[in-house]
N, CA, C, O and the ligand as a Tripos MOL2 file, in Angstrom:
@<TRIPOS>MOLECULE
protein
  265   263    67     0     0
PROTEIN
NO_CHARGES

@<TRIPOS>ATOM
      1 N         100.7540   95.2600  266.2600 N.3       1 MET1
      2 CA        100.1890   94.5860  267.3770 C.3       1 MET1
      3 C          99.8950   93.1590  266.8640 C.2       1 MET1
      4 O          99.3490   92.9520  265.7810 O.2       1 MET1
      5 N         100.3080   92.1560  267.7420 N.am      2 GLU2
      6 CA        100.2680   90.8000  267.2870 C.3       2 GLU2
      7 C          98.8690   90.2310  267.7020 C.2       2 GLU2
      8 O          98.3050   89.4710  266.9150 O.2       2 GLU2
      9 N          98.3430   90.5180  268.7630 N.am      3 ASN3
     10 CA         97.1600   89.9930  269.1230 C.3       3 ASN3
     11 C          95.9660   90.6450  268.5250 C.2       3 ASN3
     12 O          95.5360   91.7220  268.9380 O.2       3 ASN3
     13 N          95.4350   89.9740  267.5430 N.am      4 VAL4
     14 CA         94.3550   90.6590  266.5800 C.3       4 VAL4
     15 C          92.9890   90.6820  267.4970 C.2       4 VAL4
     16 O          92.1210   91.5380  267.3280 O.2       4 VAL4
     17 N          92.9070   89.7490  268.3860 N.am      5 HIS5
     18 CA         91.6540   89.7850  269.1740 C.3       5 HIS5
     19 C          91.6140   90.9700  270.0920 C.2       5 HIS5
     20 O          90.5540   91.5670  270.2810 O.2       5 HIS5
     21 N          92.8070   91.3520  270.7050 N.am      6 ARG6
     22 CA         92.8880   92.4730  271.5020 C.3       6 ARG6
     23 C          92.5830   93.7920  270.7820 C.2       6 ARG6
     24 O          91.9120   94.7140  271.2460 O.2       6 ARG6
     25 N          93.2010   93.7460  269.5270 N.am      7 LYS7
     26 CA         93.0560   94.9370  268.6580 C.3       7 LYS7
     27 C          91.5470   95.1100  268.3120 C.2       7 LYS7
     28 O          91.0370   96.2300  268.3420 O.2       7 LYS7
     29 N          90.8680   94.0490  268.0000 N.am      8 LEU8
     30 CA         89.4360   94.1660  267.6460 C.3       8 LEU8
     31 C          88.6250   94.6360  268.9120 C.2       8 LEU8
     32 O          87.6760   95.4150  268.8280 O.2       8 LEU8
     33 N          89.0640   94.1150  270.0470 N.am      9 GLN9
     34 CA         88.3640   94.5100  271.2560 C.3       9 GLN9
     35 C          88.5380   96.0250  271.4580 C.2       9 GLN9
     36 O          87.5910   96.7430  271.7780 O.2       9 GLN9
     37 N          89.6700   96.4400  271.2780 N.am     10 LEU10
     38 CA         90.0290   97.9670  271.3530 C.3      10 LEU10
     39 C          89.2460   98.7580  270.3810 C.2      10 LEU10
     40 O          88.7190   99.8110  270.7400 O.2      10 LEU10
     41 N          89.1330   98.3030  269.1370 N.am     11 LEU11
     42 CA         88.4130   98.8900  268.1020 C.3      11 LEU11
     43 C          86.9960   98.9750  268.3550 C.2      11 LEU11
     44 O          86.3370   99.9380  267.9630 O.2      11 LEU11
     45 N          86.4940   98.0000  269.0010 N.am     12 ARG12
     46 CA         84.9750   97.9200  269.3620 C.3      12 ARG12
     47 C          84.7640   98.9970  270.3890 C.2      12 ARG12
     48 O          83.8610   99.8220  270.2500 O.2      12 ARG12
     49 N          85.5770   99.0030  271.4160 N.am     13 ILE13
     50 CA         85.5010  100.1300  272.4330 C.3      13 ILE13
     51 C          85.4600  101.5110  271.8540 C.2      13 ILE13
     52 O          84.6650  102.3850  272.2000 O.2      13 ILE13
     53 N          86.3890  101.6280  270.9420 N.am     14 LEU14
     54 CA         86.4560  103.0330  270.3120 C.3      14 LEU14
     55 C          85.2160  103.2590  269.4170 C.2      14 LEU14
     56 O          84.6800  104.3670  269.3800 O.2      14 LEU14
     57 N          84.7570  102.2070  268.6950 N.am     15 ALA15
     58 CA         83.5800  102.4390  267.8810 C.3      15 ALA15
     59 C          82.2870  102.7960  268.7840 C.2      15 ALA15
     60 O          81.4810  103.6720  268.4700 O.2      15 ALA15
     61 N          82.2060  102.0970  269.8070 N.am     16 GLU16
     62 CA         81.0730  102.2530  270.6230 C.3      16 GLU16
     63 C          81.0800  103.5300  271.4030 C.2      16 GLU16
     64 O          80.0550  104.1670  271.6430 O.2      16 GLU16
     65 N          82.3210  103.8890  271.7990 N.am     17 GLY17
     66 CA         82.4920  105.2500  272.5260 C.3      17 GLY17
     67 C          81.8390  105.1950  273.9240 C.2      17 GLY17
     68 O          81.5440  104.1300  274.4670 O.2      17 GLY17
     69 N          81.6330  106.4130  274.4700 N.am     18 CYS18
     70 CA         81.0100  106.4890  275.7870 C.3      18 CYS18
     71 C          79.4410  106.7200  275.5110 C.2      18 CYS18
     72 O          78.9970  107.5370  274.7040 O.2      18 CYS18
     73 N          78.6900  105.8710  276.3070 N.am     19 ARG19
     74 CA         77.2480  106.0160  276.1760 C.3      19 ARG19
     75 C          76.7420  107.3220  276.5910 C.2      19 ARG19
     76 O          75.7950  107.8790  276.0360 O.2      19 ARG19
     77 N          77.4600  107.8450  277.6790 N.am     20 LYS20
     78 CA         76.9750  109.2070  278.2290 C.3      20 LYS20
     79 C          77.4130  110.3430  277.4330 C.2      20 LYS20
     80 O          76.7800  111.3990  277.4130 O.2      20 LYS20
     81 N          78.5490  110.1360  276.7370 N.am     21 HIS21
     82 CA         79.0820  111.2700  275.9500 C.3      21 HIS21
     83 C          79.2840  110.7990  274.5140 C.2      21 HIS21
     84 O          80.4270  110.6590  274.0790 O.2      21 HIS21
     85 N          78.2400  110.5570  273.7860 N.am     22 PRO22
     86 CA         78.4770  110.1020  272.3950 C.3      22 PRO22
     87 C          79.3560  110.9320  271.5730 C.2      22 PRO22
     88 O          79.9510  110.4520  270.6080 O.2      22 PRO22
     89 N          79.4670  112.2300  271.9370 N.am     23 ALA23
     90 CA         80.3400  113.0980  271.0910 C.3      23 ALA23
     91 C          81.8180  112.8810  271.3110 C.2      23 ALA23
     92 O          82.6490  113.2870  270.4980 O.2      23 ALA23
     93 N          82.1530  112.2080  272.4660 N.am     24 TYR24
     94 CA         83.5830  112.0270  272.7880 C.3      24 TYR24
     95 C          84.0700  110.9790  271.8820 C.2      24 TYR24
     96 O          83.5290  109.8730  271.8560 O.2      24 TYR24
     97 N          85.1000  111.2930  271.1160 N.am     25 ARG25
     98 CA         85.6990  110.3980  270.1740 C.3      25 ARG25
     99 C          87.1500  110.1870  270.5200 C.2      25 ARG25
    100 O          87.9020  109.7500  269.6500 O.2      25 ARG25
    101 N          87.5900  110.4590  271.6990 N.am     26 ALA26
    102 CA         88.9250  110.1680  272.0730 C.3      26 ALA26
    103 C          89.8750  110.9630  271.2170 C.2      26 ALA26
    104 O          91.0160  110.5710  270.9720 O.2      26 ALA26
    105 N          89.3720  112.0910  270.7720 N.am     27 ARG27
    106 CA         90.4640  112.9990  270.0310 C.3      27 ARG27
    107 C          91.3690  113.7490  270.9520 C.2      27 ARG27
    108 O          92.4810  114.1650  270.6270 O.2      27 ARG27
    109 N          90.8250  113.8890  272.1040 N.am     28 ARG28
    110 CA         91.6450  114.5010  273.1420 C.3      28 ARG28
    111 C          91.4730  113.6900  274.5250 C.2      28 ARG28
    112 O          90.5760  112.8570  274.6490 O.2      28 ARG28
    113 N          92.2800  113.9490  275.4370 N.am     29 THR29
    114 CA         92.3310  113.1040  276.6190 C.3      29 THR29
    115 C          90.8940  113.1750  277.4080 C.2      29 THR29
    116 O          90.2110  114.1990  277.3760 O.2      29 THR29
    117 N          90.5530  112.1540  278.0230 N.am     30 ALA30
    118 CA         89.2850  112.2050  278.7880 C.3      30 ALA30
    119 C          89.4580  113.1610  280.0510 C.2      30 ALA30
    120 O          90.5380  113.3900  280.5970 O.2      30 ALA30
    121 N          88.2720  113.6620  280.4130 N.am     31 THR31
    122 CA         88.3610  114.6300  281.5070 C.3      31 THR31
    123 C          88.7980  114.0300  282.8250 C.2      31 THR31
    124 O          89.3260  114.7080  283.7060 O.2      31 THR31
    125 N          88.5450  112.6450  282.9350 N.am     32 GLY32
    126 CA         88.9040  111.9920  284.2030 C.3      32 GLY32
    127 C          87.6140  111.9020  285.0890 C.2      32 GLY32
    128 O          87.5760  111.2670  286.1420 O.2      32 GLY32
    129 N          86.6880  112.5160  284.6230 N.am     33 ARG33
    130 CA         85.4370  112.4590  285.4740 C.3      33 ARG33
    131 C          84.4820  111.2800  285.0440 C.2      33 ARG33
    132 O          83.6400  110.7920  285.7970 O.2      33 ARG33
    133 N          84.6930  110.9080  283.8410 N.am     34 CYS34
    134 CA         83.7680  109.8490  283.4040 C.3      34 CYS34
    135 C          84.7030  108.5860  283.1380 C.2      34 CYS34
    136 O          85.7210  108.5940  282.4470 O.2      34 CYS34
    137 N          84.1950  107.5660  283.7780 N.am     35 GLU35
    138 CA         85.0190  106.2890  283.6500 C.3      35 GLU35
    139 C          84.9770  105.6920  282.2050 C.2      35 GLU35
    140 O          85.9640  105.1580  281.6990 O.2      35 GLU35
    141 N          83.7950  105.8140  281.5850 N.am     36 GLU36
    142 CA         83.7010  105.2530  280.3340 C.3      36 GLU36
    143 C          84.4320  105.9650  279.2830 C.2      36 GLU36
    144 O          84.9190  105.3350  278.3450 O.2      36 GLU36
    145 N          84.5440  107.2830  279.3810 N.am     37 CYS37
    146 CA         85.3580  108.0940  278.4920 C.3      37 CYS37
    147 C          86.8330  107.6440  278.7290 C.2      37 CYS37
    148 O          87.6030  107.4960  277.7810 O.2      37 CYS37
    149 N          87.1680  107.4500  279.9100 N.am     38 ALA38
    150 CA         88.5470  107.1020  280.2690 C.3      38 ALA38
    151 C          88.9440  105.7280  279.6000 C.2      38 ALA38
    152 O          90.0810  105.5300  279.1710 O.2      38 ALA38
    153 N          87.9700  104.8290  279.5410 N.am     39 VAL39
    154 CA         88.1620  103.4330  278.9950 C.3      39 VAL39
    155 C          88.3340  103.7000  277.5250 C.2      39 VAL39
    156 O          89.2140  103.0400  276.9730 O.2      39 VAL39
    157 N          87.6460  104.5550  276.7910 N.am     40 VAL40
    158 CA         87.7370  104.8530  275.4200 C.3      40 VAL40
    159 C          89.0820  105.3760  275.1710 C.2      40 VAL40
    160 O          89.7800  104.9070  274.2720 O.2      40 VAL40
    161 N          89.4820  106.3530  275.9520 N.am     41 TRP41
    162 CA         90.7660  106.9690  275.7120 C.3      41 TRP41
    163 C          91.9170  106.0490  275.8990 C.2      41 TRP41
    164 O          92.9140  106.1180  275.1790 O.2      41 TRP41
    165 N          91.7900  105.2150  276.8320 N.am     42 LYS42
    166 CA         92.8760  104.2260  277.0230 C.3      42 LYS42
    167 C          92.9200  103.2220  275.9390 C.2      42 LYS42
    168 O          94.0070  102.7350  275.6280 O.2      42 LYS42
    169 N          91.7840  102.8550  275.3110 N.am     43 ALA43
    170 CA         91.7740  101.9000  274.1700 C.3      43 ALA43
    171 C          92.5150  102.5620  273.0300 C.2      43 ALA43
    172 O          93.3110  101.9090  272.3550 O.2      43 ALA43
    173 N          92.2700  103.8620  272.7930 N.am     44 ARG44
    174 CA         92.8190  104.6300  271.7180 C.3      44 ARG44
    175 C          94.3940  104.6260  271.9830 C.2      44 ARG44
    176 O          95.2100  104.3310  271.1100 O.2      44 ARG44
    177 N          94.7040  104.9620  273.1960 N.am     45 GLU45
    178 CA         96.1730  105.0910  273.5240 C.3      45 GLU45
    179 C          96.9230  103.7240  273.2680 C.2      45 GLU45
    180 O          98.0320  103.6500  272.7390 O.2      45 GLU45
    181 N          96.1710  102.6460  273.7150 N.am     46 GLU46
    182 CA         96.8790  101.3520  273.5450 C.3      46 GLU46
    183 C          97.0400  101.0050  271.9920 C.2      46 GLU46
    184 O          98.0630  100.4710  271.5630 O.2      46 GLU46
    185 N          96.0120  101.3300  271.2250 N.am     47 LEU47
    186 CA         96.1560  101.1100  269.7810 C.3      47 LEU47
    187 C          97.2770  101.9540  269.2280 C.2      47 LEU47
    188 O          98.0220  101.5050  268.3570 O.2      47 LEU47
    189 N          97.4100  103.1900  269.7300 N.am     48 GLU48
    190 CA         98.4880  104.0420  269.0850 C.3      48 GLU48
    191 C          99.8200  103.7020  269.5650 C.2      48 GLU48
    192 O         100.8050  104.0230  268.9000 O.2      48 GLU48
    193 N          99.9270  103.0710  270.6780 N.am     49 GLU49
    194 CA        101.1610  102.5460  271.1680 C.3      49 GLU49
    195 C         101.8310  101.6080  270.2520 C.2      49 GLU49
    196 O         103.0570  101.4970  270.2290 O.2      49 GLU49
    197 N         101.0030  100.9000  269.4630 N.am     50 HIS50
    198 CA        101.5150   99.8460  268.5920 C.3      50 HIS50
    199 C         101.4680  100.2650  267.1160 C.2      50 HIS50
    200 O         101.8330   99.4730  266.2470 O.2      50 HIS50
    201 N         101.0260  101.4910  266.8170 N.am     51 HIS51
    202 CA        101.0160  101.9060  265.4310 C.3      51 HIS51
    203 C         101.3950  103.3040  265.3600 C.2      51 HIS51
    204 O         100.7540  104.1110  266.0330 O.2      51 HIS51
    205 N         102.3930  103.7060  264.6040 N.am     52 GLU52
    206 CA        102.7810  105.0410  264.2550 C.3      52 GLU52
    207 C         101.6180  105.6810  263.3440 C.2      52 GLU52
    208 O         101.1190  106.7800  263.5850 O.2      52 GLU52
    209 N         101.2760  104.9120  262.3400 N.am     53 ASN53
    210 CA        100.1780  105.3410  261.5700 C.3      53 ASN53
    211 C          98.9090  104.5690  262.0590 C.2      53 ASN53
    212 O          98.9720  103.4750  262.6210 O.2      53 ASN53
    213 N          97.8440  105.1900  261.8120 N.am     54 ASN54
    214 CA         96.5190  104.5820  262.2960 C.3      54 ASN54
    215 C          95.7130  104.1320  261.2420 C.2      54 ASN54
    216 O          94.8030  104.8670  260.8590 O.2      54 ASN54
    217 N          95.9130  102.9600  260.6710 N.am     55 PRO55
    218 CA         95.1030  102.5660  259.5280 C.3      55 PRO55
    219 C          93.5510  102.5490  259.8130 C.2      55 PRO55
    220 O          92.7810  102.5840  258.8530 O.2      55 PRO55
    221 N          93.0980  102.5010  261.0260 N.am     56 TRP56
    222 CA         91.7270  102.4400  261.3270 C.3      56 TRP56
    223 C          91.1490  103.8570  261.4850 C.2      56 TRP56
    224 O          89.9520  104.0450  261.7030 O.2      56 TRP56
    225 N          92.0430  104.8330  261.3660 N.am     57 GLU57
    226 CA         91.5820  106.2290  261.5530 C.3      57 GLU57
    227 C          90.4290  106.5910  260.6270 C.2      57 GLU57
    228 O          89.3910  107.0580  261.0950 O.2      57 GLU57
    229 N          90.5810  106.3950  259.3860 N.am     58 ASP58
    230 CA         89.6270  106.6780  258.3710 C.3      58 ASP58
    231 C          88.3270  105.9120  258.6620 C.2      58 ASP58
    232 O          87.2350  106.4780  258.6210 O.2      58 ASP58
    233 N          88.4730  104.5940  258.9600 N.am     59 TRP59
    234 CA         87.3560  103.7600  259.2160 C.3      59 TRP59
    235 C          86.6320  104.3200  260.4620 C.2      59 TRP59
    236 O          85.4040  104.4010  260.4900 O.2      59 TRP59
    237 N          87.4400  104.7160  261.5210 N.am     60 PHE60
    238 CA         86.8020  105.1380  262.6730 C.3      60 PHE60
    239 C          86.0870  106.5680  262.4270 C.2      60 PHE60
    240 O          85.0270  106.8250  262.9980 O.2      60 PHE60
    241 N          86.6800  107.4420  261.5970 N.am     61 ASP61
    242 CA         86.1180  108.7280  261.3180 C.3      61 ASP61
    243 C          84.7640  108.5610  260.5700 C.2      61 ASP61
    244 O          83.9020  109.4370  260.6290 O.2      61 ASP61
    245 N          84.6080  107.4450  259.8880 N.am     62 HIS62
    246 CA         83.3440  107.2780  259.2010 C.3      62 HIS62
    247 C          82.3610  106.3640  259.9020 C.2      62 HIS62
    248 O          81.4860  105.7300  259.3110 O.2      62 HIS62
    249 N          82.5780  106.3480  261.2390 N.am     63 GLY63
    250 CA         81.6210  105.7040  262.0460 C.3      63 GLY63
    251 C          81.7190  104.1470  261.9660 C.2      63 GLY63
    252 O          80.7720  103.4480  262.3270 O.2      63 GLY63
    253 N          82.8410  103.6350  261.5040 N.am     64 GLY64
    254 CA         83.1210  102.1790  261.4540 C.3      64 GLY64
    255 C          82.3900  101.6000  260.1440 C.2      64 GLY64
    256 O          82.2360  100.3850  260.0200 O.2      64 GLY64
    257 N          81.9940  102.4140  259.2770 N.am     65 LYS65
    258 CA         81.4390  101.8500  258.0190 C.3      65 LYS65
    259 C          82.3540  102.0540  256.8970 C.2      65 LYS65
    260 O          82.8780  103.1490  256.6900 O.2      65 LYS65
    261 N          82.5630  100.9970  256.1510 N.am     66 GLY66
    262 CA         83.3920  101.0940  254.9780 C.3      66 GLY66
    263 C          84.8590  101.0580  255.3880 C.2      66 GLY66
    264 O          85.7410  101.1280  254.5320 O.2      66 GLY66
    265 ZN         81.7130  109.7240  279.1660 Zn       67 ZN67
@<TRIPOS>BOND
     1     1     2 1
     2     2     3 1
     3     3     4 2
     4     3     5 am
     5     5     6 1
     6     6     7 1
     7     7     8 2
     8     7     9 am
     9     9    10 1
    10    10    11 1
    11    11    12 2
    12    11    13 am
    13    13    14 1
    14    14    15 1
    15    15    16 2
    16    15    17 am
    17    17    18 1
    18    18    19 1
    19    19    20 2
    20    19    21 am
    21    21    22 1
    22    22    23 1
    23    23    24 2
    24    23    25 am
    25    25    26 1
    26    26    27 1
    27    27    28 2
    28    27    29 am
    29    29    30 1
    30    30    31 1
    31    31    32 2
    32    31    33 am
    33    33    34 1
    34    34    35 1
    35    35    36 2
    36    35    37 am
    37    37    38 1
    38    38    39 1
    39    39    40 2
    40    39    41 am
    41    41    42 1
    42    42    43 1
    43    43    44 2
    44    43    45 am
    45    45    46 1
    46    46    47 1
    47    47    48 2
    48    47    49 am
    49    49    50 1
    50    50    51 1
    51    51    52 2
    52    51    53 am
    53    53    54 1
    54    54    55 1
    55    55    56 2
    56    55    57 am
    57    57    58 1
    58    58    59 1
    59    59    60 2
    60    59    61 am
    61    61    62 1
    62    62    63 1
    63    63    64 2
    64    63    65 am
    65    65    66 1
    66    66    67 1
    67    67    68 2
    68    67    69 am
    69    69    70 1
    70    70    71 1
    71    71    72 2
    72    71    73 am
    73    73    74 1
    74    74    75 1
    75    75    76 2
    76    75    77 am
    77    77    78 1
    78    78    79 1
    79    79    80 2
    80    79    81 am
    81    81    82 1
    82    82    83 1
    83    83    84 2
    84    83    85 am
    85    85    86 1
    86    86    87 1
    87    87    88 2
    88    87    89 am
    89    89    90 1
    90    90    91 1
    91    91    92 2
    92    91    93 am
    93    93    94 1
    94    94    95 1
    95    95    96 2
    96    95    97 am
    97    97    98 1
    98    98    99 1
    99    99   100 2
   100    99   101 am
   101   101   102 1
   102   102   103 1
   103   103   104 2
   104   103   105 am
   105   105   106 1
   106   106   107 1
   107   107   108 2
   108   107   109 am
   109   109   110 1
   110   110   111 1
   111   111   112 2
   112   111   113 am
   113   113   114 1
   114   114   115 1
   115   115   116 2
   116   115   117 am
   117   117   118 1
   118   118   119 1
   119   119   120 2
   120   119   121 am
   121   121   122 1
   122   122   123 1
   123   123   124 2
   124   123   125 am
   125   125   126 1
   126   126   127 1
   127   127   128 2
   128   127   129 am
   129   129   130 1
   130   130   131 1
   131   131   132 2
   132   131   133 am
   133   133   134 1
   134   134   135 1
   135   135   136 2
   136   135   137 am
   137   137   138 1
   138   138   139 1
   139   139   140 2
   140   139   141 am
   141   141   142 1
   142   142   143 1
   143   143   144 2
   144   143   145 am
   145   145   146 1
   146   146   147 1
   147   147   148 2
   148   147   149 am
   149   149   150 1
   150   150   151 1
   151   151   152 2
   152   151   153 am
   153   153   154 1
   154   154   155 1
   155   155   156 2
   156   155   157 am
   157   157   158 1
   158   158   159 1
   159   159   160 2
   160   159   161 am
   161   161   162 1
   162   162   163 1
   163   163   164 2
   164   163   165 am
   165   165   166 1
   166   166   167 1
   167   167   168 2
   168   167   169 am
   169   169   170 1
   170   170   171 1
   171   171   172 2
   172   171   173 am
   173   173   174 1
   174   174   175 1
   175   175   176 2
   176   175   177 am
   177   177   178 1
   178   178   179 1
   179   179   180 2
   180   179   181 am
   181   181   182 1
   182   182   183 1
   183   183   184 2
   184   183   185 am
   185   185   186 1
   186   186   187 1
   187   187   188 2
   188   187   189 am
   189   189   190 1
   190   190   191 1
   191   191   192 2
   192   191   193 am
   193   193   194 1
   194   194   195 1
   195   195   196 2
   196   195   197 am
   197   197   198 1
   198   198   199 1
   199   199   200 2
   200   199   201 am
   201   201   202 1
   202   202   203 1
   203   203   204 2
   204   203   205 am
   205   205   206 1
   206   206   207 1
   207   207   208 2
   208   207   209 am
   209   209   210 1
   210   210   211 1
   211   211   212 2
   212   211   213 am
   213   213   214 1
   214   214   215 1
   215   215   216 2
   216   215   217 am
   217   217   218 1
   218   218   219 1
   219   219   220 2
   220   219   221 am
   221   221   222 1
   222   222   223 1
   223   223   224 2
   224   223   225 am
   225   225   226 1
   226   226   227 1
   227   227   228 2
   228   227   229 am
   229   229   230 1
   230   230   231 1
   231   231   232 2
   232   231   233 am
   233   233   234 1
   234   234   235 1
   235   235   236 2
   236   235   237 am
   237   237   238 1
   238   238   239 1
   239   239   240 2
   240   239   241 am
   241   241   242 1
   242   242   243 1
   243   243   244 2
   244   243   245 am
   245   245   246 1
   246   246   247 1
   247   247   248 2
   248   247   249 am
   249   249   250 1
   250   250   251 1
   251   251   252 2
   252   251   253 am
   253   253   254 1
   254   254   255 1
   255   255   256 2
   256   255   257 am
   257   257   258 1
   258   258   259 1
   259   259   260 2
   260   259   261 am
   261   261   262 1
   262   262   263 1
   263   263   264 2
@<TRIPOS>SUBSTRUCTURE
     1 MET1         2 RESIDUE 1 A MET
     2 GLU2         6 RESIDUE 1 A GLU
     3 ASN3        10 RESIDUE 1 A ASN
     4 VAL4        14 RESIDUE 1 A VAL
     5 HIS5        18 RESIDUE 1 A HIS
     6 ARG6        22 RESIDUE 1 A ARG
     7 LYS7        26 RESIDUE 1 A LYS
     8 LEU8        30 RESIDUE 1 A LEU
     9 GLN9        34 RESIDUE 1 A GLN
    10 LEU10       38 RESIDUE 1 A LEU
    11 LEU11       42 RESIDUE 1 A LEU
    12 ARG12       46 RESIDUE 1 A ARG
    13 ILE13       50 RESIDUE 1 A ILE
    14 LEU14       54 RESIDUE 1 A LEU
    15 ALA15       58 RESIDUE 1 A ALA
    16 GLU16       62 RESIDUE 1 A GLU
    17 GLY17       66 RESIDUE 1 A GLY
    18 CYS18       70 RESIDUE 1 A CYS
    19 ARG19       74 RESIDUE 1 A ARG
    20 LYS20       78 RESIDUE 1 A LYS
    21 HIS21       82 RESIDUE 1 A HIS
    22 PRO22       86 RESIDUE 1 A PRO
    23 ALA23       90 RESIDUE 1 A ALA
    24 TYR24       94 RESIDUE 1 A TYR
    25 ARG25       98 RESIDUE 1 A ARG
    26 ALA26      102 RESIDUE 1 A ALA
    27 ARG27      106 RESIDUE 1 A ARG
    28 ARG28      110 RESIDUE 1 A ARG
    29 THR29      114 RESIDUE 1 A THR
    30 ALA30      118 RESIDUE 1 A ALA
    31 THR31      122 RESIDUE 1 A THR
    32 GLY32      126 RESIDUE 1 A GLY
    33 ARG33      130 RESIDUE 1 A ARG
    34 CYS34      134 RESIDUE 1 A CYS
    35 GLU35      138 RESIDUE 1 A GLU
    36 GLU36      142 RESIDUE 1 A GLU
    37 CYS37      146 RESIDUE 1 A CYS
    38 ALA38      150 RESIDUE 1 A ALA
    39 VAL39      154 RESIDUE 1 A VAL
    40 VAL40      158 RESIDUE 1 A VAL
    41 TRP41      162 RESIDUE 1 A TRP
    42 LYS42      166 RESIDUE 1 A LYS
    43 ALA43      170 RESIDUE 1 A ALA
    44 ARG44      174 RESIDUE 1 A ARG
    45 GLU45      178 RESIDUE 1 A GLU
    46 GLU46      182 RESIDUE 1 A GLU
    47 LEU47      186 RESIDUE 1 A LEU
    48 GLU48      190 RESIDUE 1 A GLU
    49 GLU49      194 RESIDUE 1 A GLU
    50 HIS50      198 RESIDUE 1 A HIS
    51 HIS51      202 RESIDUE 1 A HIS
    52 GLU52      206 RESIDUE 1 A GLU
    53 ASN53      210 RESIDUE 1 A ASN
    54 ASN54      214 RESIDUE 1 A ASN
    55 PRO55      218 RESIDUE 1 A PRO
    56 TRP56      222 RESIDUE 1 A TRP
    57 GLU57      226 RESIDUE 1 A GLU
    58 ASP58      230 RESIDUE 1 A ASP
    59 TRP59      234 RESIDUE 1 A TRP
    60 PHE60      238 RESIDUE 1 A PHE
    61 ASP61      242 RESIDUE 1 A ASP
    62 HIS62      246 RESIDUE 1 A HIS
    63 GLY63      250 RESIDUE 1 A GLY
    64 GLY64      254 RESIDUE 1 A GLY
    65 LYS65      258 RESIDUE 1 A LYS
    66 GLY66      262 RESIDUE 1 A GLY
    67 ZN67       265 GROUP 0 **** ****
């Protein structure tokens, strides 16, 4: 992905997750019933479109620390 700002924006969406469903980590598709979950899922999808490997995966799994 060339647009680093877009990437950071997507990463932030993923890191913040859904306020109503903090357990939802976009590991599977959103139910479609919650708009915020859908936004998180779309952000993850967009990131994965541009990367076969996910270098942020470890970072994300550790809650964005380290
Ligand atoms: Zn939700």
